[in-house]
Structures are given as C-alpha cells and as structure tokens.
N, C-alpha and C positions, 0 to 999 in steps of 0.2 A: 458175580462176573467182574473181573478187573477191567478198568478203563484202558483203552488203547494208549500205548505210550507215544511220545512225540515222534520218535523215529518211525514207528509203524504208520502214523498218520502221514508223515512226509513221504514214506515209501508208496502209500496208496495214491497220494496226489501225483507223485512222479509217474507211476505206472499209468494213471488215468490220462495224464498229459501225453505220454508216449503213445497210448492207444488212440487218442483223438488225433494226434499228429499223423499216425500211420493211416488212419481212416481218411484223413484229409488228403494225404499224398496219394493214396490209392484212387480217390475220386479225381484228383488232378490229373493223374496219368490216364484215366479213362477219357478225360475231356480233351486230351491231345494238346496241340499247340494253339492255345487261346491267346488273344491279345494280352500284352503286358499290363501290369497294374500293381498297386501297392500290396505287399504281402498281407494276407488276412490272418486274423487270429481264429483259433478254433471256436466254434459255436457262434461268436458274435461277428465274425468276418471283419469288415472295415468300418464297423459302426463308430469306433472312436475317432475316425478320420473324417466323418461326415457331419456337417452342420445340417441339422434337420430343417432349419429355416434358411431360405436362400440356397437351396441345394444346387441350383444351376450355377451359382457363383463358385461354390466349392468344386464342382466338376470342371469348371473352366480353369481353376488353379491346377487341378490334377492333370488336365490335358497339356499344360505347359511342360510337365515332366514326362508324361507317358505317351503323348501324341494324340492324334485325332480319333483313334480307336483304342480303347483300353477296357480292362476288366476290373470290376469291383465285386465284392461279396456282400450281399445284404443278408446277414446271418450266414447260413450255410449255402445259400443260392448264389451262383455267379450271375452277374449282370454285365452285359457289354454296353458301353457308352459310346455314342457317336457324337463327335464334337466338330462343329464347323460345317460350312456349306458343302464342301466336296464330299465329306463322309456321309452326310445325311442324304444328299442327292444320289450318290452311288448306291446306297442301300434302298431307299424308298422309291426311287424312280428307275435307276438302271437295273437293279435286281429286285424289282417290285414284287414278283411272285414269291420269292424266297422270304422276304421280310414283311409280307402282308398280314400274317396272323397277329391276333391281339395277345400281348403278354399278360402275365399274371399280376393282378392287384388283389392280393388275398383278402384285404379288408373289405373290398367291394364285392369280390367274387362270392363271398358267403351269402350275399343277398341275391345277386343276379344269377349265380350258378350257371354261367355260360349261355343264358337265354337272352332274347332280344337282339338288338342290332349292334350296339356299341361293344359289348363284352363277349360276343359269340365268335365262333371260328368255323372254318370248313364250309360244308355245304349249307349249313344253317345260316351262317353269315351271308353267303353269296345270295341265297334265295330271299332272305329278309331285307337285305340292303337294296337289291334290285327292285323288289316290290315297293319298298319305301320311296325310292327315287322316282319310280314311275308314277306312283300315287300322288306324291307331292307335286310333281309337274302337272298331273291331270287336274289338280285343284289349284293351279295358278302359280306355283313357284317359278319365278323367272319370267312371268307373263304380266300383261297389263292388269289383269284382274286382281292379282295379289298386290300390285302397286296401289291400286285404288283402295284396297283394304287398309294398307299401311297409311295412306294419306288420310283416310277417314279416322284411323286410330290416332294419328298425329293431332287431329282436331280435338279429339277427346282429351289428349294429353295437354294441349295448350289451354283448354278450359280449366283443367285441374291446376295448372301452373298459375293461371290468372286468379284462381280462387285463393291462392296463398296470400294475395293482397300485400305483396312486397315484404311479408314477414319471413324470418329465417325458417327453413325446413330441411329435412333430410330427404334427398331425392330418390332414395333406394326403392321404396315401394311404388312410387309413381312410374319409374322407369321399368320396374319389374312387370307391373300390370300392363303397360303399353306393349312391351315386347312379347309377353306371354299371350296376350290376346291375339296376336298374329298367328302363332303356332296353334293356339286353341281353335281358331276359325278353321284351320285345316284338319286338325286331329279330332276335335269334338264337334265342329260345326256350330260353335256358339261364341258369344261375346259375354264377358263377365264385367259387371260394374266394378268401379274402383273401390267401392265401399262394401263389396260382398265379403262377409266375414270369413266364410269357408275358403274363398279364393285367396284372401290375404294371409290366412293361416298357412296354406300350402306354399305361398311365396316365402313366408318366414322360414318354413322348414327347409326349403331349397337353399336359401341364403345361409342358414345355419350349417347345412352339410358342406357347402362350398368352403365356408370359413374353417370348419373343423378339418376337412381333407387337406386344406392348404396350410394347416398349422403343424407344429412339431408333433402333436398328438397323432394326427393322421398319418404323418410320415413314418413314425415309429411303429404304428399299428400295422402298416403295410410291410415293414421289415421283420417284425416279430409278432405276427398275428396271434399265435397261441399264447404267448406270454402276456400280451396286452389284453387278452380276454379276461385275465385274472386281475388286471390293474384297474382301479376305479379311475374315471376321468370322462371328459366330454365326448371322447371317441365313441362311447357306448350309445350316444344319441343318434348316430348316423343310421344304424339299422332301424331304430324306432321311427326316425323321421321318414325313412324310405317306406316303412310299412304303412305309415299314415298317408303318405303320398299315393302308395299303391291302393289303399282303400278308397281314396278320392277318385282315382282313375277307374277302379273297378265299378264304382257306382255309375259312372258314365258308360262303361262297357255294357253293364247289365241293362241300363235304360235303352241303349242303342239296340240291343238284341231284341227287346220287347217291341220296338217300334220300327224295326228294319223293313224297308220296302225294297225288295231285290231289283225292281225296275228303276229305282231312283236313289242310288247311294248318295248320302249327304257329305261324307267325310272319310278320313282314313280308317276309322273304326268300322264303318259300314263296309268299306271295300275289303277289309281284312276278313270280316265275317263271310262275305260272299266267296272269298278265296278258300276259307276254312270249310264252308259247305261243299264247295266244288271238289275239294280233295279229301272229303271225310272217309272215303274208302281206301285211301292211300296210307298205309301204316307208316311209311317213311316220310310223310309230309311234315314240313316244319311249321305249317300253319295250324297252330294249336292255340287254345285259350291262354296258356302260360306265355307263349311267345307274343301273343297279342298284348297282354298286360305289360310285359317287360319292354316291348317295342314302343308302346305308347308312352310309358314312363321315360324311355330314352329320348323320344322326340320332344315331349313336353318339357323335360328338364333341360336338355341341351338347347332347345329353342328359346328358353327364357333366360337362364342364368348368364350364359356367356355374352350375349349381345347387351343385356342390361348392365352387366358389370363393365363392359367396354365403354358404354355411354356414360356411366357414372364416373369412371376414371377420366374419360375425356373432358367432362365438365369441370373436374377438379384441375386438370392440367390447364385448361383455357382460363381459369381464374388466376392462375399463376402468371400467365402470359397474356395480359389484356390486349397488347398490341397485335397478337396473332388473332385473337377473337375478333378484334375490330376489322382486320383485313378480310377475314371470312365474311363478316357482315357486309362490308363494302361490295364484295363480289356478289353476294346474294342480292343486294339492292340493285346492282347493275344488270344482272342477268335475269332475275326473277321479278324484282320489284316487290311491292307490298300488297298488291290486290289479289294474289292467289298464292297457294302453297307451292313449294318446290315440287318438281316431278323429275323422273329419271331422265327425261330428254334434256334437262338442264345440265346434267352432270358433265357432259362433254365440253360444255362452255365454262366450267368452273374448276380449272386445274388447281387453284390454290386450296379450295375447300376439299377437293379430292386428296391433295397432298397432305393436308392436316389430318384427315381421317386415317389415311395410310400410316402417317407418322404416329398417331395415337396407338394404333394396333402394333406397330413395330416397337415403339418405346416401351409399352407396358408388357409385351410378351405374355399375354394372358395365361396361356398354358405352357409354361416354360420348358417342360420336358416332354411335350406331347403326351399322349397316353401311351403306355408301353406297348411295344411290338414284341414279336418273337420270330424265330426262324422255323420254316416249315420242314426243313431237313438239315443235315449237316451241311454247312455252307462255307465255302472258301471266300474270304473277304480280306483284302489288304494283306494277303500272304498268311493269314491265320485261318484256323478252322473253328467256326462257331457251331457247337453241337446243336442238334435238333431240339426245339422247345426252349432254348435259352432266351431269357428275357433281354430285350434290347431297348435302350433309352436314347431316342434321338433328341438331343438338346436343342430345341428350337430357338432359345435365346442366343445360342452361339451363332445361329444363322442370321437372326434379326439384328444382332449387334456385331456383326462381322466387320472389322475395321477395313477390310479390303473393299467393301462395298459402300459402307457408310462412314463418312469422314469423322464424325463425332458420335459414335454409337451410343454412348451413355448420356448424351444430351438430347433434349427435345428440339428438333429442328426440321420443319416442313420442307426445307430445301433438299433434304435427302431424296425427295420424290419430285423435284422440279429441275428441268433443264435450265440452262443459262438464259434462254429466251422466255422463260416463264411457263412453258408447256409442261404437261404432266410427264413424269419419267417413270416408266415401269421398271421393275427389278425382279429378277429370278430369285432373289434372296428373300422376297416377301412371302413368308410361309406361316402366317399366324393361324391358319386353318390346317396346318400340317400339309402333307403332299403325298402323292402316290395313291395306292389303292385304298388307303384308310383316310384320305382327305375328308374333311367334314362334309357330310351330305347336305347340310343346310347353308353352305358357303354363299351361294347366290342370294338366298333370302336374307342372310345376315348383312351382306354388303348393302343391299337395298334398304334395309331398316336403318343401318347406321347413317347412310346419306340422308334419307328422308326425315328421320327424327331429328338429327342434329341440325340440319339446315332449317327445319321448321322452327326449332327452339330459338336459334340465333336470329332468324328473320323477325321474330316477334318479341324477343326479350334480350336485355343485357344482363350478364351474370355479375352479381355483386358479392364478393367474398366478405366474410366477417372479420378477416384479419388482413394485414398488409400482404399483398401478393408475394413479396420477397420472403415472407415467413411461411408460406404454404409448402408443406412437405409432400412431394409426389412420389416418394419411394414406397414400395409395397408395404402395407401393414403386415401382411402374411404372405409367404411365398413357399409353395411346395407343389401340390397338384395344380394350383392356380396362383396367380399374383393378385392379391386382394388389395384394393386401395384403402387408405386410411378413411375412417368414418369422418364425415364432415356435414356441415349445414351451410346453406347459402341463401341469398335472396335473389329473386328474378324480378327485374324492373321492366315493365311494359314500355315499349318504344312509342 
C-alpha cells in the first residue's frame, strides 16, 4: 500500500477543518444571540487566550473589550462571564431563580455526581439545602451556643500557639484544626485533638485538593476533563483524596447509625438519619445514604478550608502591615481588655477590627470566580439569550475590587470599610460568600469564627515575621478555584 501523498494529507486536513467549522457554526446558530466574546478555535475554544493561573485577571482584561457580559469557550462548551457589580447583582439577585442552578465542574462532578448540597440541582438541592440550614441553626449556628464553642476552641488554639515557644512555625494545620473542630461539633458531634493523626491526615488531603484545584492543573482539568484523564499529573490526586476523606466521613456515619437514639439526635448526621428513616417509603426522597455522605463531605470541607485559609492569609497580611495589626490590638485592649476572650457582643464596639476582617476578605477574594452557576431555562439577559444549562461564571473579584466602590481596590486598606468618623461602613459590593440563592450556607458561622479567632490571637500575641515586612509577598501563590496564599512561617510572641 502506497503512503498518502502530501497533497492528499493537506486535502484531508482542509476537509476536517471545514467540517469542524461547519459543526461549530451549526451549534452557534442553535445557541442564538449569545453575548459577544473572542472568536473560539475548533475543539480548544479560547484556551490559548486564557491564563490558567489568575484567570480572574484574564477575564477582567477581556471585559474591557467585550463588556460586563461576554462569552468564552472552554473547549467546545460556551461559558458566559459576568463581570462587575451590576451584572453579578442583576443575575444572582434580580434574576435569582433563573441563575440559581449549579454549573458544571467536570473535574469535581466525576466524584460528586450531582449529589450532596454544593454540586446538586433542582429538587434535590432545594431539599438538602433547606434541611442543612435548619439543622445547622438547630445546633447553634448564629446562636450563643455556637459562639461559646468557638470561644472554647479559641482557647485550645491559644494553648497550641503558646506551645510554639516563640519558635518559627507554619500556622496552616493549627488554623485548620481550629476551624474544622467547629463544623465537626455540628456535623459529627465531637472534638478532635490537634495531634490526632487521622484528623491531621484529612486536613492535609483537603489542603492538597484546594491547592490542586487552584493550580493550572485543576483549571485545565476542568476545561478538558477527558484529555486530562490521560495526562499524568497532580490533578489525579484530587479524586483519591476525596475518596479518603469520604472513607473518614463514612466511618463516622456508620458509627452514628449503630448508636443512634431517635429521641436525642446529637448532630447533623443523626438528624439526617431520622429524616431518612421518616421517608424510607418515599421512592422520590432525596434523603439517601449517598446524599448523607456527600452532604457531610460538603459541610466538613467547606466549613474547614475556606475559613482557615482566610485566617492564614489574614495573618500574612497583618505581618506586612504591623501598624494595622497594632491598631487592631489597641482597639481590642480598649474594648475587651486582657482578662477575658472577645465575644460577639464586642464586635459592634470594634469598627476598626471589623473593617480589617472585611478588608482581608475583600482583598484576598478567596473564591475569585465563585462556583459556577448555570441558567434554568433560556434566559434573556442584557439583551442576549443565554441557552438553558449554559455555565455562568460570576467573577466575584470584579465586585470586590470594583473601583467605583473601593478607591484603591488592589491595595490593602481597612478604610474601604470605615466612614470618615471611624464608624464601620457597610457595602453592597461585599460578596466574598457570593450572593443570591447560592450564597454560602455557613456565612454566619464563618463571620463569627473569623472575628473570634482573629481577635483572640491578636489579644494574646504579637505576630513576628521572619523577614522584613516590606519584603512579604501577599499576592496569591495560586489562583483559580481559590486564591491560595504563599506558604510562610512566623513566630508569635506572647504579650
């Protein structure tokens, strides 16, 4: 058999390109009048125009050309980007029902498969989220009882910090343990020691996943999931880590089943089992063992990683700005003193501390693109038609760093949240927990933890960086699903 000639090969390539172009145009016609955007290439879409690290900054540059609502193609899939406060508010608040569904994250969906709270949709999502919110409130979220648990955990944390004896240390695991123990008290009904090896292993797995998902590996795996399945790399650890975390949670679930007392539920898992038993004859019930497992992983993971990373980032920033750290400490001494730990009743009298915490969350923009949304039906938005099930990315960084609201959006400045008279200034642009129907279910708990943990640390310790504050880099080490701070060590000096 003779080899194909050069002209034949070129002809095949040209015909293939024409065929792909025809398919692409056919799909574009079906999509109707979607928002504008850069022309995509067949198969790879706009991949060459996207920086997989700091994707939010790339999208900001594109918005300058294409406006606050534009279309990108992640591979063959169109994605609508919402940039700026007005576009995000109009979608997630003014048209909340249409934009409520969770969008696709192929890399993660392989594990969760639409189960649990965070990655589910439709009736399943409504039932599980409603149940989770009710149960979290019943076990103290937003109440005095959970405040006392956080203050008790703050005491554990302070003891661990004291034990460093002014030596350099990485605060990651201490902060992870502190924040995780709060959600564990609600979900598992128990407290883990800071040296519990199994507990620390799970903390490490969650840290690893957050970093991988926030790296270029995670971003590319979400854009080209089938291709990346064949490519070696750290992204393959994510599913293995989730499986190990699932096994940890499943041990707790099985132990709860064996010791369940229907007359005295101890925590979220017990309450879920009671609901599961109550609806065992309902074939359409969403209260299944699979949804219990995935919902518990959702609460456990989200209740640990986001708050602990915010605290870790905050301590790094305060090392760079010791004058801000000192002003917070002066306010703590004036309002709280040294004889007791801070409490939530103090917060109203501590506008500077509150402004610093808000500015930490604003500045770091922890989840820069939110988690993806989609539209429940063909949706008219800004004069364009977004087809049903199209993925939508609300760029939260574009809201938190909006120059119309924050005078120096890329600078860390607590005065963004202070009035001229020194009182605390609220802002509608403050959306670190997203907004609308998919707003973080644990927002109230996270805010309480951030205030009580940070105020307790600064009340009892001074932060001592290992380098000159001017040399501290506070730009994200990784940026994609999340903004991950650079790794660092510090010393804490007892006061």
